[in-house]
Biopython code that builds the backbone (N, CA, C, O; Angstrom):
import numpy as np
from Bio.PDB.StructureBuilder import StructureBuilder

atoms = [
    (1, "MET", "N", (51.523, -105.348, 103.413)),
    (1, "MET", "CA", (52.662, -104.107, 103.573)),
    (1, "MET", "C", (52.216, -103.868, 105.467)),
    (1, "MET", "O", (51.340, -103.071, 105.801)),
    (2, "THR", "N", (52.887, -104.587, 106.339)),
    (2, "THR", "CA", (52.444, -103.971, 107.791)),
    (2, "THR", "C", (52.990, -102.498, 107.878)),
    (2, "THR", "O", (53.567, -101.865, 106.994)),
    (3, "LEU", "N", (52.693, -102.134, 109.066)),
    (3, "LEU", "CA", (52.760, -100.832, 109.526)),
    (3, "LEU", "C", (54.575, -100.913, 110.238)),
    (3, "LEU", "O", (55.068, -99.801, 110.430)),
    (4, "PHE", "N", (55.328, -101.935, 110.534)),
    (4, "PHE", "CA", (56.530, -101.532, 110.682)),
    (4, "PHE", "C", (57.631, -102.338, 109.324)),
    (4, "PHE", "O", (58.841, -102.502, 109.482)),
    (5, "ASP", "N", (57.049, -102.647, 108.359)),
    (5, "ASP", "CA", (57.820, -103.410, 107.390)),
    (5, "ASP", "C", (57.505, -101.166, 106.694)),
    (5, "ASP", "O", (58.081, -101.006, 105.618)),
    (6, "SER", "N", (57.058, -100.342, 107.008)),
    (6, "SER", "CA", (56.703, -99.058, 106.011)),
    (6, "SER", "C", (57.930, -98.679, 106.421)),
    (6, "SER", "O", (58.469, -98.987, 107.484)),
    (7, "PRO", "N", (58.441, -97.878, 105.394)),
    (7, "PRO", "CA", (59.977, -96.167, 105.474)),
    (7, "PRO", "C", (59.345, -95.995, 106.888)),
    (7, "PRO", "O", (60.260, -95.805, 107.689)),
    (8, "TRP", "N", (57.947, -95.989, 107.589)),
    (8, "TRP", "CA", (57.444, -94.986, 108.257)),
    (8, "TRP", "C", (58.438, -95.101, 109.662)),
    (8, "TRP", "O", (59.065, -94.310, 110.368)),
    (9, "ALA", "N", (58.167, -96.696, 109.618)),
    (9, "ALA", "CA", (58.785, -97.523, 111.331)),
    (9, "ALA", "C", (60.413, -97.391, 110.862)),
    (9, "ALA", "O", (61.252, -97.719, 111.701)),
    (10, "GLN", "N", (60.777, -97.011, 109.799)),
    (10, "GLN", "CA", (62.514, -97.367, 110.209)),
    (10, "GLN", "C", (62.599, -95.505, 110.291)),
    (10, "GLN", "O", (63.120, -94.837, 109.397)),
    (11, "LEU", "N", (62.054, -94.989, 111.386)),
    (11, "LEU", "CA", (62.355, -93.164, 110.481)),
    (11, "LEU", "C", (62.842, -93.419, 112.489)),
    (11, "LEU", "O", (63.987, -93.124, 112.833)),
    (12, "GLY", "N", (62.120, -93.802, 113.239)),
    (12, "GLY", "CA", (62.482, -93.857, 114.685)),
    (12, "GLY", "C", (61.890, -92.396, 115.819)),
    (12, "GLY", "O", (60.761, -92.141, 115.399)),
    (13, "ALA", "N", (62.065, -91.871, 116.460)),
    (13, "ALA", "CA", (61.545, -91.902, 117.827)),
    (13, "ALA", "C", (62.165, -89.803, 117.434)),
    (13, "ALA", "O", (61.614, -88.739, 117.717)),
    (14, "VAL", "N", (63.357, -90.093, 116.774)),
    (14, "VAL", "CA", (63.944, -88.815, 116.505)),
    (14, "VAL", "C", (63.845, -88.572, 115.334)),
    (14, "VAL", "O", (64.311, -87.486, 114.990)),
    (15, "GLY", "N", (63.370, -89.235, 114.517)),
    (15, "GLY", "CA", (62.731, -88.433, 113.536)),
    (15, "GLY", "C", (61.372, -87.965, 112.942)),
    (15, "GLY", "O", (61.240, -87.017, 112.168)),
    (16, "ILE", "N", (60.239, -88.881, 113.485)),
    (16, "ILE", "CA", (59.033, -88.331, 113.721)),
    (16, "ILE", "C", (58.818, -87.323, 114.580)),
    (16, "ILE", "O", (57.620, -87.043, 114.638)),
    (17, "VAL", "N", (59.541, -86.629, 115.311)),
    (17, "VAL", "CA", (59.694, -85.634, 115.971)),
    (17, "VAL", "C", (60.801, -84.437, 114.753)),
    (17, "VAL", "O", (60.710, -83.233, 114.512)),
    (18, "PHE", "N", (61.264, -84.957, 114.513)),
    (18, "PHE", "CA", (61.894, -84.381, 113.658)),
    (18, "PHE", "C", (60.611, -83.562, 112.853)),
    (18, "PHE", "O", (60.102, -82.449, 112.980)),
    (19, "LEU", "N", (60.265, -85.315, 111.518)),
    (19, "LEU", "CA", (58.833, -84.604, 110.797)),
    (19, "LEU", "C", (58.216, -83.794, 111.330)),
    (19, "LEU", "O", (58.131, -82.608, 111.011)),
    (20, "LEU", "N", (57.406, -84.661, 112.732)),
    (20, "LEU", "CA", (56.062, -83.352, 113.235)),
    (20, "LEU", "C", (57.077, -81.746, 113.427)),
    (20, "LEU", "O", (56.223, -80.909, 113.720)),
    (21, "VAL", "N", (57.860, -81.345, 113.401)),
    (21, "VAL", "CA", (58.795, -79.824, 113.609)),
    (21, "VAL", "C", (58.630, -79.153, 111.751)),
    (21, "VAL", "O", (58.129, -78.163, 111.217)),
    (22, "LEU", "N", (59.439, -80.474, 111.272)),
    (22, "LEU", "CA", (59.131, -79.639, 110.130)),
    (22, "LEU", "C", (58.023, -79.576, 109.254)),
    (22, "LEU", "O", (58.101, -79.501, 108.028)),
    (23, "LEU", "N", (56.550, -79.623, 110.216)),
    (23, "LEU", "CA", (55.454, -79.392, 109.172)),
    (23, "LEU", "C", (55.053, -78.380, 110.555)),
    (23, "LEU", "O", (54.585, -77.312, 110.162)),
    (24, "ILE", "N", (55.108, -78.448, 111.609)),
    (24, "ILE", "CA", (54.980, -77.344, 112.277)),
    (24, "ILE", "C", (55.703, -75.940, 111.549)),
    (24, "ILE", "O", (54.991, -75.174, 110.899)),
    (25, "ALA", "N", (56.936, -75.724, 111.693)),
    (25, "ALA", "CA", (57.578, -75.189, 110.805)),
    (25, "ALA", "C", (57.365, -74.520, 109.386)),
    (25, "ALA", "O", (58.080, -73.663, 108.867)),
    (26, "THR", "N", (56.466, -74.980, 108.987)),
    (26, "THR", "CA", (56.563, -75.006, 107.407)),
    (26, "THR", "C", (54.856, -74.837, 106.807)),
    (26, "THR", "O", (54.483, -74.485, 105.687)),
    (27, "GLY", "N", (54.090, -75.205, 107.931)),
    (27, "GLY", "CA", (53.206, -74.485, 107.849)),
    (27, "GLY", "C", (51.720, -75.283, 108.007)),
    (27, "GLY", "O", (50.630, -74.947, 108.469)),
    (28, "ARG", "N", (52.102, -76.175, 107.554)),
    (28, "ARG", "CA", (51.851, -77.771, 106.892)),
    (28, "ARG", "C", (50.548, -78.193, 107.677)),
    (28, "ARG", "O", (49.473, -78.548, 107.196)),
    (29, "LEU", "N", (51.093, -78.002, 109.688)),
    (29, "LEU", "CA", (50.569, -78.539, 110.134)),
    (29, "LEU", "C", (50.687, -77.426, 111.367)),
    (29, "LEU", "O", (51.631, -76.894, 111.951)),
    (30, "MET", "N", (48.819, -77.330, 111.486)),
    (30, "MET", "CA", (48.854, -76.064, 112.145)),
    (30, "MET", "C", (47.003, -76.201, 113.464)),
    (30, "MET", "O", (46.226, -77.155, 113.491)),
    (31, "PRO", "N", (46.945, -75.407, 113.974)),
    (31, "PRO", "CA", (45.802, -75.667, 115.410)),
    (31, "PRO", "C", (44.545, -75.296, 114.349)),
    (31, "PRO", "O", (44.633, -74.395, 113.515)),
    (32, "ARG", "N", (43.607, -75.974, 114.492)),
    (32, "ARG", "CA", (42.169, -76.160, 114.170)),
    (32, "ARG", "C", (42.041, -74.576, 114.274)),
    (32, "ARG", "O", (41.858, -74.008, 113.197)),
    (33, "SER", "N", (42.123, -73.648, 115.606)),
    (33, "SER", "CA", (41.670, -71.851, 115.624)),
    (33, "SER", "C", (42.338, -71.419, 114.622)),
    (33, "SER", "O", (41.570, -70.872, 113.831)),
    (34, "THR", "N", (43.596, -71.400, 114.215)),
    (34, "THR", "CA", (44.311, -70.963, 112.980)),
    (34, "THR", "C", (43.689, -71.251, 111.775)),
    (34, "THR", "O", (43.591, -70.344, 110.949)),
    (35, "ALA", "N", (43.225, -72.418, 111.515)),
    (35, "ALA", "CA", (42.957, -73.360, 109.821)),
    (35, "ALA", "C", (41.343, -72.230, 110.211)),
    (35, "ALA", "O", (41.029, -71.340, 109.421)),
    (36, "GLN", "N", (40.662, -72.455, 111.282)),
    (36, "GLN", "CA", (39.336, -72.319, 110.853)),
    (36, "GLN", "C", (39.527, -70.283, 111.105)),
    (36, "GLN", "O", (38.515, -69.663, 110.778)),
    (37, "ASP", "N", (40.744, -69.406, 111.642)),
    (37, "ASP", "CA", (40.884, -68.076, 111.182)),
    (37, "ASP", "C", (40.847, -67.907, 109.519)),
    (37, "ASP", "O", (40.162, -67.202, 108.777)),
    (38, "GLN", "N", (42.007, -68.976, 109.262)),
    (38, "GLN", "CA", (41.830, -68.605, 107.374)),
    (38, "GLN", "C", (40.796, -68.791, 107.130)),
    (38, "GLN", "O", (40.290, -67.728, 106.770)),
    (39, "VAL", "N", (39.800, -69.936, 107.097)),
    (39, "VAL", "CA", (39.026, -70.512, 106.333)),
    (39, "VAL", "C", (37.587, -68.863, 106.319)),
    (39, "VAL", "O", (36.938, -68.503, 105.337)),
    (40, "ASP", "N", (37.536, -68.198, 107.859)),
    (40, "ASP", "CA", (36.831, -66.899, 107.760)),
    (40, "ASP", "C", (36.647, -65.721, 107.182)),
    (40, "ASP", "O", (35.708, -64.982, 106.887)),
    (41, "GLN", "N", (39.127, -65.778, 107.011)),
    (41, "GLN", "CA", (39.346, -64.003, 106.224)),
    (41, "GLN", "C", (38.960, -64.918, 105.238)),
    (41, "GLN", "O", (38.063, -64.399, 104.573)),
    (42, "ALA", "N", (39.293, -66.315, 104.746)),
    (42, "ALA", "CA", (38.886, -66.355, 102.941)),
    (42, "ALA", "C", (37.593, -65.720, 102.755)),
    (42, "ALA", "O", (37.222, -64.943, 101.874)),
    (43, "ASN", "N", (36.937, -66.236, 103.828)),
    (43, "ASN", "CA", (35.163, -66.338, 102.940)),
    (43, "ASN", "C", (34.578, -64.501, 103.305)),
    (43, "ASN", "O", (33.548, -63.956, 102.908)),
    (44, "ALA", "N", (35.586, -63.985, 104.097)),
    (44, "ALA", "CA", (35.133, -62.554, 103.898)),
    (44, "ALA", "C", (35.920, -62.265, 102.897)),
    (44, "ALA", "O", (35.467, -61.248, 102.372)),
    (45, "ASN", "N", (36.957, -62.658, 102.298)),
    (45, "ASN", "CA", (37.587, -62.535, 100.982)),
    (45, "ASN", "C", (36.667, -62.120, 100.298)),
    (45, "ASN", "O", (36.387, -60.937, 100.106)),
    (46, "ALA", "N", (36.198, -62.933, 99.934)),
    (46, "ALA", "CA", (35.002, -63.952, 98.735)),
    (46, "ALA", "C", (33.353, -63.042, 98.940)),
    (46, "ALA", "O", (32.482, -62.672, 98.152)),
    (47, "LYS", "N", (33.567, -62.954, 100.594)),
    (47, "LYS", "CA", (32.209, -62.271, 99.844)),
    (47, "LYS", "C", (32.391, -60.529, 99.529)),
    (47, "LYS", "O", (31.437, -59.939, 99.023)),
    (48, "LEU", "N", (33.800, -59.693, 99.900)),
    (48, "LEU", "CA", (34.335, -58.604, 99.382)),
    (48, "LEU", "C", (34.089, -58.947, 97.786)),
    (48, "LEU", "O", (33.368, -58.491, 96.898)),
    (49, "TRP", "N", (34.761, -59.663, 97.863)),
    (49, "TRP", "CA", (34.874, -59.904, 96.002)),
    (49, "TRP", "C", (33.685, -60.131, 95.077)),
    (49, "TRP", "O", (33.753, -60.108, 93.848)),
    (50, "GLN", "N", (32.792, -60.311, 95.665)),
    (50, "GLN", "CA", (31.463, -61.239, 94.818)),
    (50, "GLN", "C", (30.465, -59.336, 95.213)),
    (50, "GLN", "O", (29.394, -58.913, 94.779)),
    (51, "ALA", "N", (31.368, -58.777, 96.064)),
    (51, "ALA", "CA", (30.366, -56.924, 96.339)),
    (51, "ALA", "C", (30.774, -56.327, 95.261)),
    (51, "ALA", "O", (30.007, -55.701, 94.530)),
    (52, "ALA", "N", (32.357, -56.490, 94.992)),
    (52, "ALA", "CA", (33.264, -55.724, 94.043)),
    (52, "ALA", "C", (32.786, -55.969, 93.196)),
    (52, "ALA", "O", (32.597, -55.035, 92.418)),
    (53, "ALA", "N", (32.370, -57.106, 92.861)),
    (53, "ALA", "CA", (31.568, -57.505, 91.008)),
    (53, "ALA", "C", (30.520, -57.321, 90.747)),
    (53, "ALA", "O", (30.129, -56.996, 89.625)),
    (54, "GLU", "N", (29.866, -57.481, 91.677)),
    (54, "GLU", "CA", (28.504, -56.772, 91.390)),
    (54, "GLU", "C", (28.504, -55.065, 91.089)),
    (54, "GLU", "O", (27.655, -54.669, 90.290)),
    (55, "ALA", "N", (29.321, -54.170, 91.635)),
    (55, "ALA", "CA", (29.101, -53.377, 91.721)),
    (55, "ALA", "C", (30.045, -52.757, 90.109)),
    (55, "ALA", "O", (29.901, -51.888, 89.249)),
    (56, "SER", "N", (30.892, -53.725, 90.413)),
    (56, "SER", "CA", (31.501, -53.433, 88.553)),
    (56, "SER", "C", (30.357, -54.058, 87.211)),
    (56, "SER", "O", (30.252, -53.677, 86.045)),
    (57, "ASP", "N", (29.639, -55.114, 87.945)),
    (57, "ASP", "CA", (28.636, -55.030, 87.112)),
    (57, "ASP", "C", (27.288, -53.927, 85.937)),
    (57, "ASP", "O", (26.911, -53.647, 84.799)),
    (58, "LYS", "N", (27.046, -53.647, 87.951)),
    (58, "LYS", "CA", (26.368, -52.577, 87.759)),
    (58, "LYS", "C", (26.780, -51.165, 87.208)),
    (58, "LYS", "O", (25.962, -50.618, 86.468)),
    (59, "ARG", "N", (27.947, -50.516, 87.484)),
    (59, "ARG", "CA", (29.054, -49.527, 86.796)),
    (59, "ARG", "C", (28.820, -49.915, 85.135)),
    (59, "ARG", "O", (28.123, -49.155, 84.463)),
    (60, "ALA", "N", (29.400, -51.062, 84.545)),
    (60, "ALA", "CA", (29.084, -51.494, 83.313)),
    (60, "ALA", "C", (28.113, -52.020, 82.138)),
    (60, "ALA", "O", (28.202, -52.453, 80.989)),
    (61, "ASP", "N", (26.867, -51.645, 83.369)),
    (61, "ASP", "CA", (25.148, -51.813, 82.911)),
    (61, "ASP", "C", (24.863, -50.171, 82.760)),
    (61, "ASP", "O", (24.176, -49.831, 81.797)),
    (62, "LEU", "N", (25.230, -49.404, 83.433)),
    (62, "LEU", "CA", (25.025, -47.679, 83.253)),
    (62, "LEU", "C", (25.592, -47.271, 82.022)),
    (62, "LEU", "O", (25.026, -46.897, 80.995)),
    (63, "PHE", "N", (26.995, -47.420, 82.322)),
    (63, "PHE", "CA", (27.951, -47.016, 81.094)),
    (63, "PHE", "C", (26.907, -47.637, 79.754)),
    (63, "PHE", "O", (26.447, -46.834, 78.942)),
    (64, "GLY", "N", (26.648, -48.945, 79.658)),
    (64, "GLY", "CA", (26.026, -49.062, 78.165)),
    (64, "GLY", "C", (25.019, -48.369, 78.281)),
    (64, "GLY", "O", (24.899, -47.575, 77.348)),
    (65, "GLU", "N", (24.119, -48.318, 79.142)),
    (65, "GLU", "CA", (22.018, -47.103, 79.225)),
    (65, "GLU", "C", (23.178, -45.556, 78.581)),
    (65, "GLU", "O", (22.915, -45.120, 77.460)),
    (66, "GLN", "N", (24.281, -44.937, 79.341)),
    (66, "GLN", "CA", (24.714, -44.118, 78.576)),
    (66, "GLN", "C", (24.982, -44.048, 77.344)),
    (66, "GLN", "O", (24.255, -43.442, 76.557)),
    (67, "LEU", "N", (26.148, -44.707, 76.973)),
    (67, "LEU", "CA", (26.615, -45.197, 75.409)),
    (67, "LEU", "C", (25.198, -44.749, 74.503)),
    (67, "LEU", "O", (24.962, -43.817, 73.734)),
    (68, "GLY", "N", (24.471, -45.802, 74.964)),
    (68, "GLY", "CA", (22.388, -45.754, 73.733)),
    (68, "GLY", "C", (22.122, -44.117, 74.022)),
    (68, "GLY", "O", (21.870, -43.284, 73.151)),
    (69, "GLU", "N", (22.188, -43.981, 74.824)),
    (69, "GLU", "CA", (21.649, -42.499, 75.343)),
    (69, "GLU", "C", (21.946, -41.242, 74.378)),
    (69, "GLU", "O", (21.096, -40.418, 74.041)),
    (70, "ILE", "N", (23.810, -41.237, 73.848)),
    (70, "ILE", "CA", (24.746, -40.596, 73.484)),
    (70, "ILE", "C", (24.448, -40.835, 72.287)),
    (70, "ILE", "O", (24.595, -39.900, 71.499)),
    (71, "VAL", "N", (23.887, -42.282, 71.710)),
    (71, "VAL", "CA", (24.452, -42.620, 70.399)),
    (71, "VAL", "C", (22.842, -42.152, 70.079)),
    (71, "VAL", "O", (22.884, -41.516, 69.026)),
    (72, "ALA", "N", (21.920, -42.197, 70.408)),
    (72, "ALA", "CA", (20.661, -41.916, 69.962)),
    (72, "ALA", "C", (20.852, -39.850, 69.956)),
    (72, "ALA", "O", (20.505, -39.108, 69.037)),
    (73, "ALA", "N", (21.326, -39.548, 70.938)),
    (73, "ALA", "CA", (21.298, -38.583, 70.793)),
    (73, "ALA", "C", (22.403, -37.563, 69.428)),
    (73, "ALA", "O", (22.385, -36.337, 69.322)),
    (74, "MET", "N", (22.984, -38.226, 68.833)),
    (74, "MET", "CA", (23.893, -38.447, 67.852)),
    (74, "MET", "C", (23.424, -38.243, 66.408)),
    (74, "MET", "O", (23.949, -37.701, 65.435)),
    (75, "ARG", "N", (22.089, -38.951, 66.631)),
    (75, "ARG", "CA", (21.541, -39.607, 65.602)),
    (75, "ARG", "C", (20.453, -38.504, 65.124)),
    (75, "ARG", "O", (20.038, -38.397, 63.970)),
    (76, "ALA", "N", (20.225, -38.029, 65.780)),
    (76, "ALA", "CA", (19.267, -36.395, 66.352)),
    (76, "ALA", "C", (19.792, -35.693, 65.571)),
    (76, "ALA", "O", (19.572, -35.485, 64.378)),
    (77, "VAL", "N", (20.724, -35.198, 66.462)),
    (77, "VAL", "CA", (21.693, -34.161, 65.751)),
    (77, "VAL", "C", (22.079, -34.527, 64.293)),
    (77, "VAL", "O", (21.883, -33.701, 63.402)),
    (78, "GLU", "N", (22.606, -35.707, 64.031)),
    (78, "GLU", "CA", (22.432, -35.677, 61.943)),
    (78, "GLU", "C", (21.067, -35.967, 61.841)),
    (78, "GLU", "O", (20.592, -35.661, 60.747)),
    (79, "ALA", "N", (20.285, -36.468, 62.652)),
    (79, "ALA", "CA", (19.300, -35.779, 61.640)),
    (79, "ALA", "C", (18.511, -34.742, 61.718)),
    (79, "ALA", "O", (17.497, -34.677, 61.024)),
    (80, "LEU", "N", (18.839, -33.840, 62.521)),
    (80, "LEU", "CA", (18.772, -32.466, 62.219)),
    (80, "LEU", "C", (19.291, -31.731, 61.069)),
    (80, "LEU", "O", (18.601, -31.207, 60.193)),
    (81, "VAL", "N", (20.745, -31.736, 61.155)),
    (81, "VAL", "CA", (21.426, -31.026, 60.674)),
    (81, "VAL", "C", (21.737, -31.388, 58.960)),
    (81, "VAL", "O", (22.065, -30.615, 58.060)),
    (82, "ARG", "N", (21.461, -33.040, 58.924)),
    (82, "ARG", "CA", (21.036, -33.015, 57.447)),
    (82, "ARG", "C", (19.681, -32.429, 57.218)),
    (82, "ARG", "O", (19.623, -31.873, 56.121)),
    (83, "THR", "N", (19.082, -32.401, 57.590)),
    (83, "THR", "CA", (17.525, -31.514, 57.286)),
    (83, "THR", "C", (17.617, -29.889, 57.384)),
    (83, "THR", "O", (16.607, -29.199, 57.519)),
    (84, "SER", "N", (18.960, -29.337, 57.302)),
    (84, "SER", "CA", (18.915, -28.244, 57.696)),
    (84, "SER", "C", (18.995, -27.452, 56.330)),
    (84, "SER", "O", (19.714, -27.936, 55.457)),
    (85, "PRO", "N", (18.230, -26.120, 56.037)),
    (85, "PRO", "CA", (18.215, -25.554, 54.716)),
    (85, "PRO", "C", (19.363, -25.541, 53.991)),
    (85, "PRO", "O", (19.698, -25.943, 52.877)),
    (86, "GLY", "N", (20.235, -24.596, 55.521)),
    (86, "GLY", "CA", (22.112, -23.948, 54.812)),
    (86, "GLY", "C", (22.772, -24.725, 54.651)),
    (86, "GLY", "O", (23.891, -24.348, 54.304)),
    (87, "ARG", "N", (22.526, -26.581, 54.806)),
    (87, "ARG", "CA", (23.329, -27.713, 54.323)),
    (87, "ARG", "C", (24.233, -27.032, 53.299)),
    (87, "ARG", "O", (23.478, -26.202, 52.792)),
    (88, "ALA", "N", (25.459, -26.909, 52.691)),
    (88, "ALA", "CA", (26.436, -27.265, 52.015)),
    (88, "ALA", "C", (26.208, -29.068, 51.522)),
    (88, "ALA", "O", (25.767, -30.004, 52.189)),
    (89, "PRO", "N", (26.741, -29.022, 50.025)),
    (89, "PRO", "CA", (25.922, -30.135, 49.075)),
    (89, "PRO", "C", (27.389, -30.898, 49.862)),
    (89, "PRO", "O", (27.654, -32.082, 49.656)),
]
sb = StructureBuilder()
sb.init_structure("model")
sb.init_model(0)
sb.init_chain("A")
sb.init_seg("    ")
for serial, (resi, resn, name, xyz) in enumerate(atoms, 1):
    if name == "N":
        sb.init_residue(resn, " ", resi, " ")
    sb.init_atom(name, np.array(xyz, "f"), 0.0, 1.0, " ", f" {name:<3s}", serial, name[0])
structure = sb.get_structure()
């Protein structure tokens, strides 16, 4: 199929201009600087989310450590209560 037999050849000059305006209006065709700005913004957002995920992981690790310490303290208190002489049966 040659270029002149394709459906694009049937559009004509007005159709091509209309297609170009439609692509610009819908945002599918944009200047390189605008596209680069969007890529840079997406990269910055990715770094922000990565930092937030790392902070959340640290928080979860700290919570797990504290919970382990609380459980160990509860076991010590339970052992103390079980060995106390005034304990009712």
